[in-house]
A tleap script that builds the chain and sets N, CA, C and O, in Angstrom:
source leaprc.protein.ff14SB
mol = sequence {
  NMET ARG VAL ILE PRO GLY TYR VAL VAL GLU
  VAL THR LEU ALA LYS THR ILE ILE ASN GLU
  PRO LYS GLU VAL ILE MET ASN GLY LEU THR
  ALA PRO LEU ASN MET GLN VAL HIE TYR ILE
  SER PHE SER ALA HIE ALA ASP PHE ALA GLN
  THR SER THR PHE LEU LYS GLU LEU MET PRO
  PRO ASN ILE ILE PRO VAL HIE GLY GLU ALA
  ASN GLU MET GLY ARG LEU LYS GLN LYS LEU
  ILE THR GLN PHE ALA TYR ARG ASN THR ASN
  TYR PHE PRO LYS GLU LEU SER VAL CGLY
}
set mol.1.N position { 0.843 -1.163 0.000 }
set mol.1.CA position { 0.000 0.000 0.000 }
set mol.1.C position { 0.893 1.232 0.000 }
set mol.1.O position { 1.933 1.265 0.658 }
set mol.2.N position { 0.475 2.230 -0.740 }
set mol.2.CA position { 1.151 3.524 -0.742 }
set mol.2.C position { 0.151 4.557 -0.264 }
set mol.2.O position { -1.018 4.523 -0.649 }
set mol.3.N position { 0.601 5.465 0.564 }
set mol.3.CA position { -0.237 6.563 1.010 }
set mol.3.C position { 0.296 7.823 0.362 }
set mol.3.O position { 1.474 8.151 0.506 }
set mol.4.N position { -0.558 8.524 -0.344 }
set mol.4.CA position { -0.169 9.767 -0.997 }
set mol.4.C position { -0.875 10.891 -0.256 }
set mol.4.O position { -2.073 11.105 -0.442 }
set mol.5.N position { -0.133 11.615 0.589 }
set mol.5.CA position { -0.782 12.646 1.389 }
set mol.5.C position { -0.810 14.002 0.709 }
set mol.5.O position { 0.119 14.373 -0.009 }
set mol.6.N position { -1.873 14.726 0.941 }
set mol.6.CA position { -1.949 16.118 0.538 }
set mol.6.C position { -2.105 16.350 -0.950 }
set mol.6.O position { -2.619 15.499 -1.676 }
set mol.7.N position { -1.667 17.485 -1.382 }
set mol.7.CA position { -1.815 17.957 -2.756 }
set mol.7.C position { -0.828 17.272 -3.685 }
set mol.7.O position { 0.329 17.064 -3.319 }
set mol.8.N position { -1.271 16.920 -4.879 }
set mol.8.CA position { -0.364 16.383 -5.894 }
set mol.8.C position { -0.510 17.190 -7.178 }
set mol.8.O position { -1.614 17.596 -7.542 }
set mol.9.N position { 0.594 17.417 -7.852 }
set mol.9.CA position { 0.628 18.201 -9.082 }
set mol.9.C position { 0.045 17.372 -10.221 }
set mol.9.O position { 0.248 16.160 -10.284 }
set mol.10.N position { -0.678 18.031 -11.115 }
set mol.10.CA position { -1.393 17.369 -12.210 }
set mol.10.C position { -0.542 16.428 -13.069 }
set mol.10.O position { -1.001 15.333 -13.396 }
set mol.11.N position { 0.652 16.806 -13.436 }
set mol.11.CA position { 1.420 16.022 -14.407 }
set mol.11.C position { 2.440 15.084 -13.747 }
set mol.11.O position { 3.489 14.804 -14.327 }
set mol.12.N position { 2.136 14.603 -12.549 }
set mol.12.CA position { 3.070 13.742 -11.833 }
set mol.12.C position { 2.564 12.313 -11.769 }
set mol.12.O position { 1.384 12.048 -11.995 }
set mol.13.N position { 3.472 11.392 -11.459 }
set mol.13.CA position { 3.113 9.996 -11.286 }
set mol.13.C position { 2.115 9.840 -10.140 }
set mol.13.O position { 1.198 9.023 -10.225 }
set mol.14.N position { 2.286 10.615 -9.072 }
set mol.14.CA position { 1.358 10.545 -7.936 }
set mol.14.C position { -0.067 10.851 -8.379 }
set mol.14.O position { -1.001 10.159 -7.975 }
set mol.15.N position { -0.246 11.875 -9.201 }
set mol.15.CA position { -1.585 12.244 -9.688 }
set mol.15.C position { -2.161 11.125 -10.550 }
set mol.15.O position { -3.351 10.821 -10.463 }
set mol.16.N position { -1.329 10.519 -11.372 }
set mol.16.CA position { -1.780 9.401 -12.201 }
set mol.16.C position { -2.232 8.243 -11.320 }
set mol.16.O position { -3.292 7.661 -11.552 }
set mol.17.N position { -1.439 7.909 -10.317 }
set mol.17.CA position { -1.728 6.769 -9.441 }
set mol.17.C position { -3.025 6.981 -8.659 }
set mol.17.O position { -3.771 6.026 -8.439 }
set mol.18.N position { -3.303 8.211 -8.239 }
set mol.18.CA position { -4.531 8.494 -7.493 }
set mol.18.C position { -5.770 8.073 -8.290 }
set mol.18.O position { -6.776 7.663 -7.711 }
set mol.19.N position { -5.690 8.174 -9.606 }
set mol.19.CA position { -6.819 7.799 -10.458 }
set mol.19.C position { -6.936 6.285 -10.650 }
set mol.19.O position { -7.852 5.824 -11.331 }
set mol.20.N position { -6.027 5.508 -10.063 }
set mol.20.CA position { -6.023 4.042 -10.061 }
set mol.20.C position { -6.144 3.397 -11.452 }
set mol.20.O position { -7.052 2.601 -11.693 }
set mol.21.N position { -5.228 3.746 -12.359 }
set mol.21.CA position { -5.243 3.075 -13.657 }
set mol.21.C position { -4.756 1.629 -13.510 }
set mol.21.O position { -4.137 1.286 -12.503 }
set mol.22.N position { -5.026 0.792 -14.492 }
set mol.22.CA position { -4.553 -0.595 -14.453 }
set mol.22.C position { -3.043 -0.668 -14.662 }
set mol.22.O position { -2.387 -1.604 -14.203 }
set mol.23.N position { -2.498 0.334 -15.364 }
set mol.23.CA position { -1.048 0.386 -15.591 }
set mol.23.C position { -0.588 1.834 -15.658 }
set mol.23.O position { -1.389 2.742 -15.884 }
set mol.24.N position { 0.717 2.043 -15.457 }
set mol.24.CA position { 1.308 3.378 -15.539 }
set mol.24.C position { 2.505 3.323 -16.485 }
set mol.24.O position { 3.105 2.269 -16.699 }
set mol.25.N position { 2.831 4.472 -17.038 }
set mol.25.CA position { 3.995 4.577 -17.926 }
set mol.25.C position { 5.040 5.431 -17.223 }
set mol.25.O position { 4.781 6.575 -16.852 }
set mol.26.N position { 6.247 4.845 -17.044 }
set mol.26.CA position { 7.355 5.548 -16.402 }
set mol.26.C position { 8.588 5.381 -17.275 }
set mol.26.O position { 8.968 4.260 -17.615 }
set mol.27.N position { 9.208 6.485 -17.635 }
set mol.27.CA position { 10.425 6.456 -18.457 }
set mol.27.C position { 10.228 5.630 -19.714 }
set mol.27.O position { 11.131 4.909 -20.138 }
set mol.28.N position { 9.042 5.733 -20.313 }
set mol.28.CA position { 8.757 5.021 -21.552 }
set mol.28.C position { 8.388 3.561 -21.374 }
set mol.28.O position { 8.086 2.885 -22.358 }
set mol.29.N position { 8.403 3.055 -20.151 }
set mol.29.CA position { 8.054 1.659 -19.885 }
set mol.29.C position { 6.673 1.583 -19.249 }
set mol.29.O position { 6.323 2.402 -18.400 }
set mol.30.N position { 5.901 0.601 -19.663 }
set mol.30.CA position { 4.571 0.387 -19.100 }
set mol.30.C position { 4.668 -0.654 -17.996 }
set mol.30.O position { 5.255 -1.720 -18.181 }
set mol.31.N position { 4.081 -0.332 -16.839 }
set mol.31.CA position { 4.117 -1.242 -15.696 }
set mol.31.C position { 2.708 -1.381 -15.123 }
set mol.31.O position { 1.968 -0.401 -15.044 }
set mol.32.N position { 2.339 -2.603 -14.723 }
set mol.32.CA position { 1.024 -2.762 -14.101 }
set mol.32.C position { 0.990 -2.066 -12.741 }
set mol.32.O position { 2.002 -2.012 -12.042 }
set mol.33.N position { -0.156 -1.544 -12.377 }
set mol.33.CA position { -0.319 -0.907 -11.078 }
set mol.33.C position { -0.992 -1.925 -10.164 }
set mol.33.O position { -2.217 -2.049 -10.143 }
set mol.34.N position { -0.181 -2.641 -9.421 }
set mol.34.CA position { -0.671 -3.702 -8.542 }
set mol.34.C position { -0.642 -3.246 -7.092 }
set mol.34.O position { 0.117 -3.779 -6.282 }
set mol.35.N position { -1.471 -2.258 -6.766 }
set mol.35.CA position { -1.525 -1.779 -5.388 }
set mol.35.C position { -2.853 -1.097 -5.143 }
set mol.35.O position { -3.535 -0.646 -6.063 }
set mol.36.N position { -3.194 -1.038 -3.870 }
set mol.36.CA position { -4.336 -0.235 -3.464 }
set mol.36.C position { -3.847 1.184 -3.252 }
set mol.36.O position { -2.711 1.401 -2.831 }
set mol.37.N position { -4.693 2.138 -3.541 }
set mol.37.CA position { -4.327 3.528 -3.365 }
set mol.37.C position { -5.294 4.158 -2.373 }
set mol.37.O position { -6.511 4.085 -2.543 }
set mol.38.N position { -4.743 4.772 -1.344 }
set mol.38.CA position { -5.544 5.479 -0.347 }
set mol.38.C position { -5.052 6.917 -0.307 }
set mol.38.O position { -3.913 7.183 0.077 }
set mol.39.N position { -5.903 7.826 -0.699 }
set mol.39.CA position { -5.547 9.239 -0.664 }
set mol.39.C position { -6.013 9.816 0.654 }
set mol.39.O position { -7.176 9.654 1.023 }
set mol.40.N position { -5.127 10.484 1.370 }
set mol.40.CA position { -5.456 11.087 2.654 }
set mol.40.C position { -5.200 12.577 2.551 }
set mol.40.O position { -4.110 13.001 2.167 }
set mol.41.N position { -6.191 13.364 2.891 }
set mol.41.CA position { -6.018 14.806 2.909 }
set mol.41.C position { -5.123 15.152 4.098 }
set mol.41.O position { -5.539 15.029 5.250 }
set mol.42.N position { -3.905 15.582 3.819 }
set mol.42.CA position { -2.902 15.822 4.859 }
set mol.42.C position { -2.015 16.958 4.402 }
set mol.42.O position { -1.477 16.915 3.295 }
set mol.43.N position { -1.853 17.955 5.217 }
set mol.43.CA position { -1.061 19.117 4.845 }
set mol.43.C position { 0.423 18.782 4.796 }
set mol.43.O position { 0.969 18.195 5.730 }
set mol.44.N position { 1.060 19.152 3.717 }
set mol.44.CA position { 2.506 18.977 3.592 }
set mol.44.C position { 3.244 19.940 4.517 }
set mol.44.O position { 4.450 19.809 4.724 }
set mol.45.N position { 2.515 20.904 5.069 }
set mol.45.CA position { 3.134 21.889 5.944 }
set mol.45.C position { 2.727 21.674 7.397 }
set mol.45.O position { 2.625 22.629 8.167 }
set mol.46.N position { 2.496 20.427 7.763 }
set mol.46.CA position { 2.155 20.101 9.146 }
set mol.46.C position { 3.390 20.281 10.016 }
set mol.46.O position { 4.520 20.135 9.550 }
set mol.47.N position { 3.158 20.602 11.298 }
set mol.47.CA position { 4.289 20.718 12.204 }
set mol.47.C position { 4.693 19.324 12.701 }
set mol.47.O position { 4.063 18.328 12.344 }
set mol.48.N position { 5.741 19.259 13.522 }
set mol.48.CA position { 6.244 17.959 13.967 }
set mol.48.C position { 5.202 17.195 14.771 }
set mol.48.O position { 5.060 15.984 14.601 }
set mol.49.N position { 4.474 17.880 15.639 }
set mol.49.CA position { 3.458 17.203 16.465 }
set mol.49.C position { 2.386 16.558 15.586 }
set mol.49.O position { 1.989 15.419 15.831 }
set mol.50.N position { 1.916 17.275 14.565 }
set mol.50.CA position { 0.901 16.729 13.663 }
set mol.50.C position { 1.466 15.562 12.854 }
set mol.50.O position { 0.804 14.538 12.687 }
set mol.51.N position { 2.671 15.720 12.362 }
set mol.51.CA position { 3.291 14.672 11.563 }
set mol.51.C position { 3.532 13.417 12.392 }
set mol.51.O position { 3.249 12.313 11.927 }
set mol.52.N position { 4.046 13.561 13.606 }
set mol.52.CA position { 4.341 12.388 14.423 }
set mol.52.C position { 3.058 11.682 14.864 }
set mol.52.O position { 3.038 10.455 14.959 }
set mol.53.N position { 1.990 12.434 15.133 }
set mol.53.CA position { 0.701 11.817 15.470 }
set mol.53.C position { 0.192 10.994 14.286 }
set mol.53.O position { -0.279 9.869 14.455 }
set mol.54.N position { 0.293 11.566 13.098 }
set mol.54.CA position { -0.110 10.873 11.875 }
set mol.54.C position { 0.692 9.581 11.699 }
set mol.54.O position { 0.120 8.530 11.407 }
set mol.55.N position { 2.001 9.656 11.873 }
set mol.55.CA position { 2.859 8.483 11.701 }
set mol.55.C position { 2.611 7.430 12.783 }
set mol.55.O position { 2.702 6.232 12.515 }
set mol.56.N position { 2.302 7.868 13.987 }
set mol.56.CA position { 2.006 6.951 15.090 }
set mol.56.C position { 0.784 6.091 14.751 }
set mol.56.O position { 0.749 4.897 15.047 }
set mol.57.N position { -0.208 6.715 14.131 }
set mol.57.CA position { -1.423 5.982 13.769 }
set mol.57.C position { -1.222 5.114 12.535 }
set mol.57.O position { -1.727 3.993 12.476 }
set mol.58.N position { -0.497 5.618 11.562 }
set mol.58.CA position { -0.300 4.892 10.311 }
set mol.58.C position { 0.713 3.755 10.442 }
set mol.58.O position { 0.543 2.703 9.826 }
set mol.59.N position { 1.766 3.958 11.240 }
set mol.59.CA position { 2.848 2.994 11.460 }
set mol.59.C position { 3.444 2.445 10.146 }
set mol.59.O position { 3.454 1.232 9.938 }
set mol.60.N position { 3.933 3.314 9.276 }
set mol.60.CA position { 4.497 2.844 8.007 }
set mol.60.C position { 5.858 2.166 8.199 }
set mol.60.O position { 6.602 2.536 9.107 }
set mol.61.N position { 6.196 1.181 7.359 }
set mol.61.CA position { 7.500 0.528 7.471 }
set mol.61.C position { 8.640 1.406 6.937 }
set mol.61.O position { 9.797 1.209 7.307 }
set mol.62.N position { 8.317 2.368 6.077 }
set mol.62.CA position { 9.306 3.284 5.510 }
set mol.62.C position { 8.768 4.703 5.591 }
set mol.62.O position { 7.582 4.944 5.370 }
set mol.63.N position { 9.648 5.631 5.907 }
set mol.63.CA position { 9.293 7.048 5.911 }
set mol.63.C position { 10.260 7.743 4.972 }
set mol.63.O position { 11.468 7.735 5.206 }
set mol.64.N position { 9.734 8.348 3.905 }
set mol.64.CA position { 10.580 8.942 2.880 }
set mol.64.C position { 10.107 10.356 2.560 }
set mol.64.O position { 9.280 10.533 1.666 }
set mol.65.N position { 10.609 11.362 3.266 }
set mol.65.CA position { 10.255 12.736 2.887 }
set mol.65.C position { 10.878 13.050 1.530 }
set mol.65.O position { 12.022 12.683 1.263 }
set mol.66.N position { 10.125 13.723 0.688 }
set mol.66.CA position { 10.633 14.024 -0.650 }
set mol.66.C position { 10.684 15.519 -0.946 }
set mol.66.O position { 10.931 15.924 -2.081 }
set mol.67.N position { 10.450 16.329 0.071 }
set mol.67.CA position { 10.446 17.767 -0.147 }
set mol.67.C position { 10.917 18.469 1.126 }
set mol.67.O position { 10.414 18.205 2.218 }
set mol.68.N position { 11.865 19.347 0.971 }
set mol.68.CA position { 12.327 20.118 2.118 }
set mol.68.C position { 13.804 20.394 2.057 }
set mol.68.O position { 14.538 19.775 1.288 }
set mol.69.N position { 14.233 21.329 2.875 }
set mol.69.CA position { 15.638 21.710 2.954 }
set mol.69.C position { 16.407 20.599 3.659 }
set mol.69.O position { 15.927 20.048 4.650 }
set mol.70.N position { 17.588 20.266 3.161 }
set mol.70.CA position { 18.351 19.103 3.628 }
set mol.70.C position { 18.591 19.109 5.140 }
set mol.70.O position { 18.404 18.081 5.792 }
set mol.71.N position { 18.999 20.243 5.706 }
set mol.71.CA position { 19.254 20.294 7.153 }
set mol.71.C position { 17.989 20.041 7.965 }
set mol.71.O position { 18.022 19.336 8.974 }
set mol.72.N position { 16.877 20.616 7.523 }
set mol.72.CA position { 15.607 20.424 8.230 }
set mol.72.C position { 15.127 18.980 8.124 }
set mol.72.O position { 14.587 18.433 9.086 }
set mol.73.N position { 15.319 18.365 6.968 }
set mol.73.CA position { 14.930 16.961 6.819 }
set mol.73.C position { 15.818 16.075 7.687 }
set mol.73.O position { 15.352 15.060 8.203 }
set mol.74.N position { 17.088 16.438 7.858 }
set mol.74.CA position { 17.980 15.703 8.755 }
set mol.74.C position { 17.523 15.819 10.202 }
set mol.74.O position { 17.554 14.840 10.949 }
set mol.75.N position { 17.097 17.018 10.599 }
set mol.75.CA position { 16.570 17.213 11.960 }
set mol.75.C position { 15.295 16.404 12.160 }
set mol.75.O position { 15.102 15.793 13.211 }
set mol.76.N position { 14.423 16.399 11.153 }
set mol.76.CA position { 13.190 15.616 11.222 }
set mol.76.C position { 13.513 14.136 11.385 }
set mol.76.O position { 12.903 13.449 12.204 }
set mol.77.N position { 14.462 13.654 10.613 }
set mol.77.CA position { 14.857 12.243 10.698 }
set mol.77.C position { 15.304 11.898 12.119 }
set mol.77.O position { 14.871 10.887 12.673 }
set mol.78.N position { 16.159 12.721 12.710 }
set mol.78.CA position { 16.659 12.454 14.060 }
set mol.78.C position { 15.534 12.459 15.099 }
set mol.78.O position { 15.513 11.613 15.993 }
set mol.79.N position { 14.614 13.396 14.986 }
set mol.79.CA position { 13.491 13.450 15.926 }
set mol.79.C position { 12.601 12.217 15.777 }
set mol.79.O position { 12.137 11.659 16.772 }
set mol.80.N position { 12.363 11.793 14.540 }
set mol.80.CA position { 11.530 10.606 14.323 }
set mol.80.C position { 12.204 9.350 14.855 }
set mol.80.O position { 11.549 8.498 15.456 }
set mol.81.N position { 13.499 9.235 14.638 }
set mol.81.CA position { 14.244 8.072 15.154 }
set mol.81.C position { 14.151 8.040 16.674 }
set mol.81.O position { 13.942 6.978 17.261 }
set mol.82.N position { 14.303 9.189 17.313 }
set mol.82.CA position { 14.215 9.255 18.774 }
set mol.82.C position { 12.813 8.874 19.252 }
set mol.82.O position { 12.664 8.091 20.190 }
set mol.83.N position { 11.805 9.421 18.617 }
set mol.83.CA position { 10.432 9.176 19.050 }
set mol.83.C position { 9.966 7.749 18.775 }
set mol.83.O position { 9.223 7.176 19.572 }
set mol.84.N position { 10.390 7.179 17.668 }
set mol.84.CA position { 9.907 5.860 17.277 }
set mol.84.C position { 11.006 4.802 17.333 }
set mol.84.O position { 11.007 3.874 16.525 }
set mol.85.N position { 11.932 4.928 18.267 }
set mol.85.CA position { 13.070 4.014 18.368 }
set mol.85.C position { 12.643 2.566 18.585 }
set mol.85.O position { 13.367 1.645 18.207 }
set mol.86.N position { 11.482 2.359 19.185 }
set mol.86.CA position { 11.001 1.005 19.482 }
set mol.86.C position { 10.467 0.286 18.244 }
set mol.86.O position { 10.252 -0.926 18.278 }
set mol.87.N position { 10.252 1.018 17.156 }
set mol.87.CA position { 9.688 0.417 15.944 }
set mol.87.C position { 10.772 0.061 14.948 }
set mol.87.O position { 11.843 0.669 14.934 }
set mol.88.N position { 10.490 -0.915 14.127 }
set mol.88.CA position { 11.406 -1.316 13.063 }
set mol.88.C position { 11.041 -0.555 11.792 }
set mol.88.O position { 10.455 -1.116 10.866 }
set mol.89.N position { 11.393 0.726 11.760 }
set mol.89.CA position { 11.042 1.588 10.640 }
set mol.89.C position { 12.308 2.028 9.928 }
set mol.89.O position { 13.307 2.354 10.569 }
set mol.90.N position { 12.268 2.038 8.603 }
set mol.90.CA position { 13.385 2.537 7.803 }
set mol.90.C position { 13.149 4.014 7.519 }
set mol.90.O position { 12.096 4.390 7.004 }
set mol.91.N position { 14.122 4.844 7.852 }
set mol.91.CA position { 14.022 6.266 7.606 }
set mol.91.C position { 14.920 6.625 6.440 }
set mol.91.O position { 16.128 6.388 6.479 }
set mol.92.N position { 14.342 7.184 5.427 }
set mol.92.CA position { 15.097 7.627 4.261 }
set mol.92.C position { 15.891 6.475 3.639 }
set mol.92.O position { 17.074 6.652 3.347 }
set mol.93.N position { 15.286 5.302 3.427 }
set mol.93.CA position { 16.073 4.218 2.819 }
set mol.93.C position { 16.601 4.638 1.453 }
set mol.93.O position { 15.843 5.099 0.600 }
set mol.94.N position { 17.884 4.479 1.257 }
set mol.94.CA position { 18.532 4.973 0.032 }
set mol.94.C position { 17.930 4.385 -1.230 }
set mol.94.O position { 17.785 5.085 -2.232 }
set mol.95.N position { 17.575 3.097 -1.194 }
set mol.95.CA position { 17.051 2.488 -2.411 }
set mol.95.C position { 15.681 3.015 -2.783 }
set mol.95.O position { 15.219 2.769 -3.897 }
set mol.96.N position { 15.002 3.745 -1.873 }
set mol.96.CA position { 13.691 4.283 -2.155 }
set mol.96.C position { 13.674 5.798 -2.252 }
set mol.96.O position { 12.651 6.374 -2.620 }
set mol.97.N position { 14.776 6.455 -1.934 }
set mol.97.CA position { 14.788 7.913 -1.864 }
set mol.97.C position { 14.635 8.547 -3.221 }
set mol.97.O position { 15.064 8.004 -4.239 }
set mol.98.N position { 14.011 9.715 -3.216 }
set mol.98.CA position { 13.836 10.497 -4.426 }
set mol.98.C position { 14.880 11.589 -4.430 }
set mol.98.O position { 15.078 12.271 -3.425 }
set mol.99.N position { 15.549 11.758 -5.556 }
set mol.99.CA position { 16.492 12.870 -5.685 }
set mol.99.C position { 17.866 12.580 -5.307 }
set mol.99.O position { 18.726 13.457 -5.383 }
savepdb mol mol.pdb
quit
């Protein structure tokens, strides 16, 4: 399952996926879309308390921020690791990171 929070730009893969097509085209290759899609209205500009509450309820196995200033995302990563140290969660896994 993938959760796509908040606003998505019209010409992006995220916007395409929200419409739940049977397949998607990426880099000229066609791939089947074999997943459930759950869109959650969630502000990309939530503060740490809102974000951590959301993550506590969702309990995702991977957390991959894809937007923000590098130092701030590093601070966010450290706070999340401290708060959720008891969970087996991957933060910013390199094989999944964007950019």
